[in-house]
C-alpha positions in Angstrom: -49.9 1.1 -31.0 -47.6 1.7 -34.0 -44.3 3.5 -33.4 -43.5 6.6 -35.5 -40.7 6.0 -38.1 -38.5 8.6 -36.5 -38.8 6.9 -33.0 -38.1 3.5 -34.6 -35.0 4.7 -36.4 -33.8 6.4 -33.2 -34.3 3.1 -31.2 -32.4 1.2 -33.9 -29.6 3.7 -33.8 -29.3 3.4 -30.0 -29.2 -0.4 -30.3 -26.4 -0.3 -32.9 -24.4 2.1 -30.7 -24.9 -0.2 -27.7 -23.7 -3.2 -29.7 -20.7 -1.3 -31.0 -19.8 -0.3 -27.4 -20.3 -3.7 -25.9 -19.2 -6.1 -28.6 -15.4 -5.7 -28.1 -15.9 -6.6 -24.4 -18.1 -9.6 -25.2 -15.5 -11.0 -27.5 -13.4 -12.1 -24.6 -16.1 -14.5 -23.3 -15.9 -17.1 -26.1 -12.1 -16.6 -26.2 -11.8 -17.6 -22.6 -13.0 -21.2 -23.6 -10.4 -21.6 -26.3 -8.8 -25.0 -26.4 -5.5 -23.8 -27.8 -3.0 -21.5 -26.2 -4.0 -18.7 -28.4 -5.8 -15.3 -28.3 -7.3 -15.9 -31.8 -10.9 -15.2 -32.5 -13.1 -17.1 -33.2 -11.8 -19.7 -30.7 -11.2 -23.4 -31.6 -12.6 -26.1 -29.4 -13.9 -25.8 -25.9 -12.0 -26.0 -22.6 -12.1 -24.8 -19.0 -8.3 -25.0 -18.6 -7.8 -21.2 -18.5 -10.3 -20.8 -15.7 -8.6 -23.7 -13.9 -5.2 -22.0 -14.4 -6.5 -18.9 -12.8 -7.7 -20.6 -9.7 -4.6 -22.8 -9.3 -1.8 -20.5 -10.4 -0.3 -18.8 -7.3 0.7 -15.7 -9.2 -2.9 -15.1 -10.4 -4.4 -15.9 -7.0 -2.0 -13.7 -5.1 -2.6 -10.8 -7.4 -6.4 -11.3 -7.2 -6.3 -11.3 -3.4 -4.0 -8.3 -3.4 -6.6 -6.4 -5.5 -9.4 -7.5 -3.2 -7.6 -6.3 -0.1 -6.6 -3.0 -1.6 -10.0 -2.3 -3.1 -11.7 -3.2 0.2 -9.6 -0.7 2.2 -10.0 1.9 -0.5 -13.7 1.5 -0.6 -14.0 2.1 3.1 -11.5 5.0 3.2 -12.9 6.8 0.1 -16.5 6.4 1.2 -15.7 7.9 4.6 -13.7 10.8 3.2 -16.0 11.4 0.3 -19.2 11.3 2.4 -17.8 13.9 4.9 -16.6 16.1 2.0 -20.1 15.9 0.4 -21.8 16.9 3.6 -19.4 19.8 4.0 -20.0 21.0 0.4 -23.8 20.7 0.8 -23.7 23.1 3.8 -21.4 25.7 2.1 -23.5 28.6 0.9 -20.8 30.9 -0.7 -19.4 30.7 -4.2 -16.2 28.9 -3.0 -18.2 25.7 -2.8 -18.2 25.2 -6.5 -14.4 25.8 -6.8 -13.8 23.4 -3.9 -16.0 20.7 -5.5 -14.1 21.1 -8.8 -10.8 20.6 -6.9 -12.1 17.5 -5.2 -13.0 15.8 -8.4 -9.8 16.8 -10.2 -8.3 13.2 -10.0 -11.3 12.2 -12.2 -10.3 14.7 -14.9 -6.5 14.8 -14.9 -5.0 12.2 -17.3 -4.0 9.0 -15.4 -0.4 9.1 -16.6 0.1 12.6 -15.2 -1.2 11.5 -11.8 0.8 8.3 -11.9 4.1 10.2 -12.6 3.4 12.6 -9.8 2.5 9.9 -7.3 5.5 7.8 -8.3 7.9 10.8 -7.7 6.4 11.4 -4.2 6.4 7.7 -3.3 10.1 7.4 -4.1 10.9 9.9 -1.4 8.7 8.3 1.2 9.4 4.6 0.2 5.8 3.8 -0.5 6.4 2.1 -3.9 5.2 -1.5 -3.8 3.4 -1.2 -0.5 -0.2 -1.8 0.5 -0.3 1.7 2.1 0.9 3.3 -1.1 -1.7 1.5 -3.2 -4.5 2.4 -0.7 -3.5 6.1 -0.6 -3.2 6.4 -4.4 -6.4 4.6 -5.2 -8.4 6.4 -2.5 -7.4 9.7 -4.1 -8.8 8.3 -7.4 -12.0 6.9 -5.9 -13.0 9.9 -3.7 -14.5 11.8 -6.7 -16.9 9.0 -7.5 -18.1 8.9 -3.9 -18.6 12.7 -3.8 -20.7 12.5 -7.0 -22.9 9.7 -5.7 -23.4 11.1 -2.2 -23.9 14.7 -3.5 -26.7 13.3 -5.8 -28.5 12.0 -2.7 -28.0 15.2 -0.8 -29.5 17.2 -3.7 -32.9 15.6 -3.1 -32.5 15.5 0.7 -35.0 17.7 2.5 -33.0 19.7 5.1 -36.2 20.6 6.9 -36.2 17.1 8.3 -33.0 17.9 10.2 -34.6 21.1 11.5 -37.6 19.1 12.7 -35.4 16.6 14.5 -33.5 19.4 16.2 -36.7 21.1 17.3 -37.7 17.9 19.0 -34.5 17.9 21.1 -32.1 15.8 19.0 -28.5 16.9 19.0 -26.5 17.0 15.8 -25.1 13.5 16.1 -28.5 12.0 16.8 -30.0 13.9 13.9 -27.3 12.7 11.5 -27.6 9.1 12.7 -31.4 8.8 12.7 -32.4 11.2 9.9 -29.6 12.2 7.5 -27.7 8.9 7.3 -30.7 6.6 6.5 -31.9 8.9 3.8 -28.5 9.3 2.0 -27.5 5.7 2.6 -28.3 4.6 -1.0 -25.9 7.3 -2.3 -23.2 6.2 0.2 -23.6 2.5 -0.7 -23.5 3.5 -4.4 -20.3 5.5 -3.8 -18.7 2.6 -1.9 -19.4 0.2 -4.9 -17.9 2.6 -7.4 -14.9 3.2 -5.2 -14.3 -0.6 -4.9 -14.6 -1.0 -8.7 -12.3 2.0 -9.4 -9.6 0.5 -7.2 -10.0 -3.1 -8.4 -9.8 -2.1 -12.1 -7.1 0.6 -11.9 -4.0 -0.1 -14.0 -2.1 3.1 -14.9 -1.1 4.2 -11.4 -0.7 0.6 -10.3 1.9 0.0 -13.1 4.0 2.9 -11.7 3.9 1.9 -8.0 3.9 -1.9 -8.2 6.8 -4.2 -7.2 7.6 -7.9 -7.6 6.3 -8.4 -4.1 3.0 -6.7 -4.5 1.1 -6.9 -7.8 -2.6 -6.2 -8.3 -4.7 -8.2 -10.7 -4.7 -5.6 -13.5 -0.9 -5.4 -13.3 -0.7 -9.2 -13.5 -2.9 -9.2 -16.6 -0.8 -6.6 -18.3 2.4 -8.5 -17.4 1.0 -11.8 -18.7 -0.3 -10.3 -22.0 2.9 -8.6 -22.8 5.2 -11.5 -21.8 3.7 -14.6 -23.4 0.0 -13.9 -24.4 -1.4 -16.2 -21.8 -5.1 -17.0 -22.6 -5.7 -17.0 -18.9 -6.2 -13.2 -19.2 -9.4 -13.9 -21.2 -10.8 -16.0 -18.3 -9.8 -13.3 -15.8 -11.2 -10.6 -18.0 -14.5 -12.5 -18.3 -14.7 -12.9 -14.5 -13.9 -9.2 -13.9 -16.4 -8.1 -16.6 -19.2 -10.1 -15.1 -18.4 -9.0 -11.5 -17.9 -5.4 -12.4 -21.1 -5.3 -14.4 -23.1 -6.7 -11.5 -21.5 -4.2 -9.0 -22.0 -1.1 -11.2 -25.5 -2.2 -12.1 -26.3 -2.5 -8.4 -24.8 1.0 -7.8 -26.9 2.5 -10.6 -30.1 0.9 -9.4 -29.4 2.1 -5.8 -28.7 5.6 -7.1 -31.8 5.7 -9.2 -34.0 4.6 -6.3 -32.4 7.2 -4.2 -33.1 9.9 -6.8 -36.7 8.9 -7.2 -37.4 8.8 -3.5 
């Protein structure tokens, strides 16, 4: 079947936009194999040395594991809080629910620098700058909106009559939630957890304000390296993060779409 010219042009336009959006990110992949200590593009030669430097340099490894630890804690905390908040919002019937939802997703809308300055000012009083606790609290605040959006999407297609049916059969509220509600909204919860993890792992603006020489996350280490001596290791790290983040977010989108269709 022949495609209409308008549909063909629209598809071509979408393809060009996709290439325009993705191309700057894809440039770092060949740069990560540059043989010379340079960030020039196109690269010259081929070498794995920058990947080797990432896996052998203690500064890079420590920052990587710091990010993993913080992101893991944030994912759990944000998913728990965001899921409970979503359940509460879904059961609110008055007009205040919309206002409360808007407040809960505010960290997603407010400029990151504004949040970072406010968080830094508070952390100075409570000595949370450069601590794991400080990072987890700040990143959890930033990640909760993503969990609320993901879980709320699952709750929008959830049939509340199933809970009523379970209650009519003698199940209490906890049993109903565990055996009926939770399995049906699990894809949304898992999707929110993945987005929360990525949000924390990639976050740089707030991290720059609350970091310390004793605790650096991977994005902070990347920023420090690129501003200090233009170390090409950042391209290898960027490639690894790009691939990992793409896989995680794709998994989250697939899970969310399956949940919506079901």
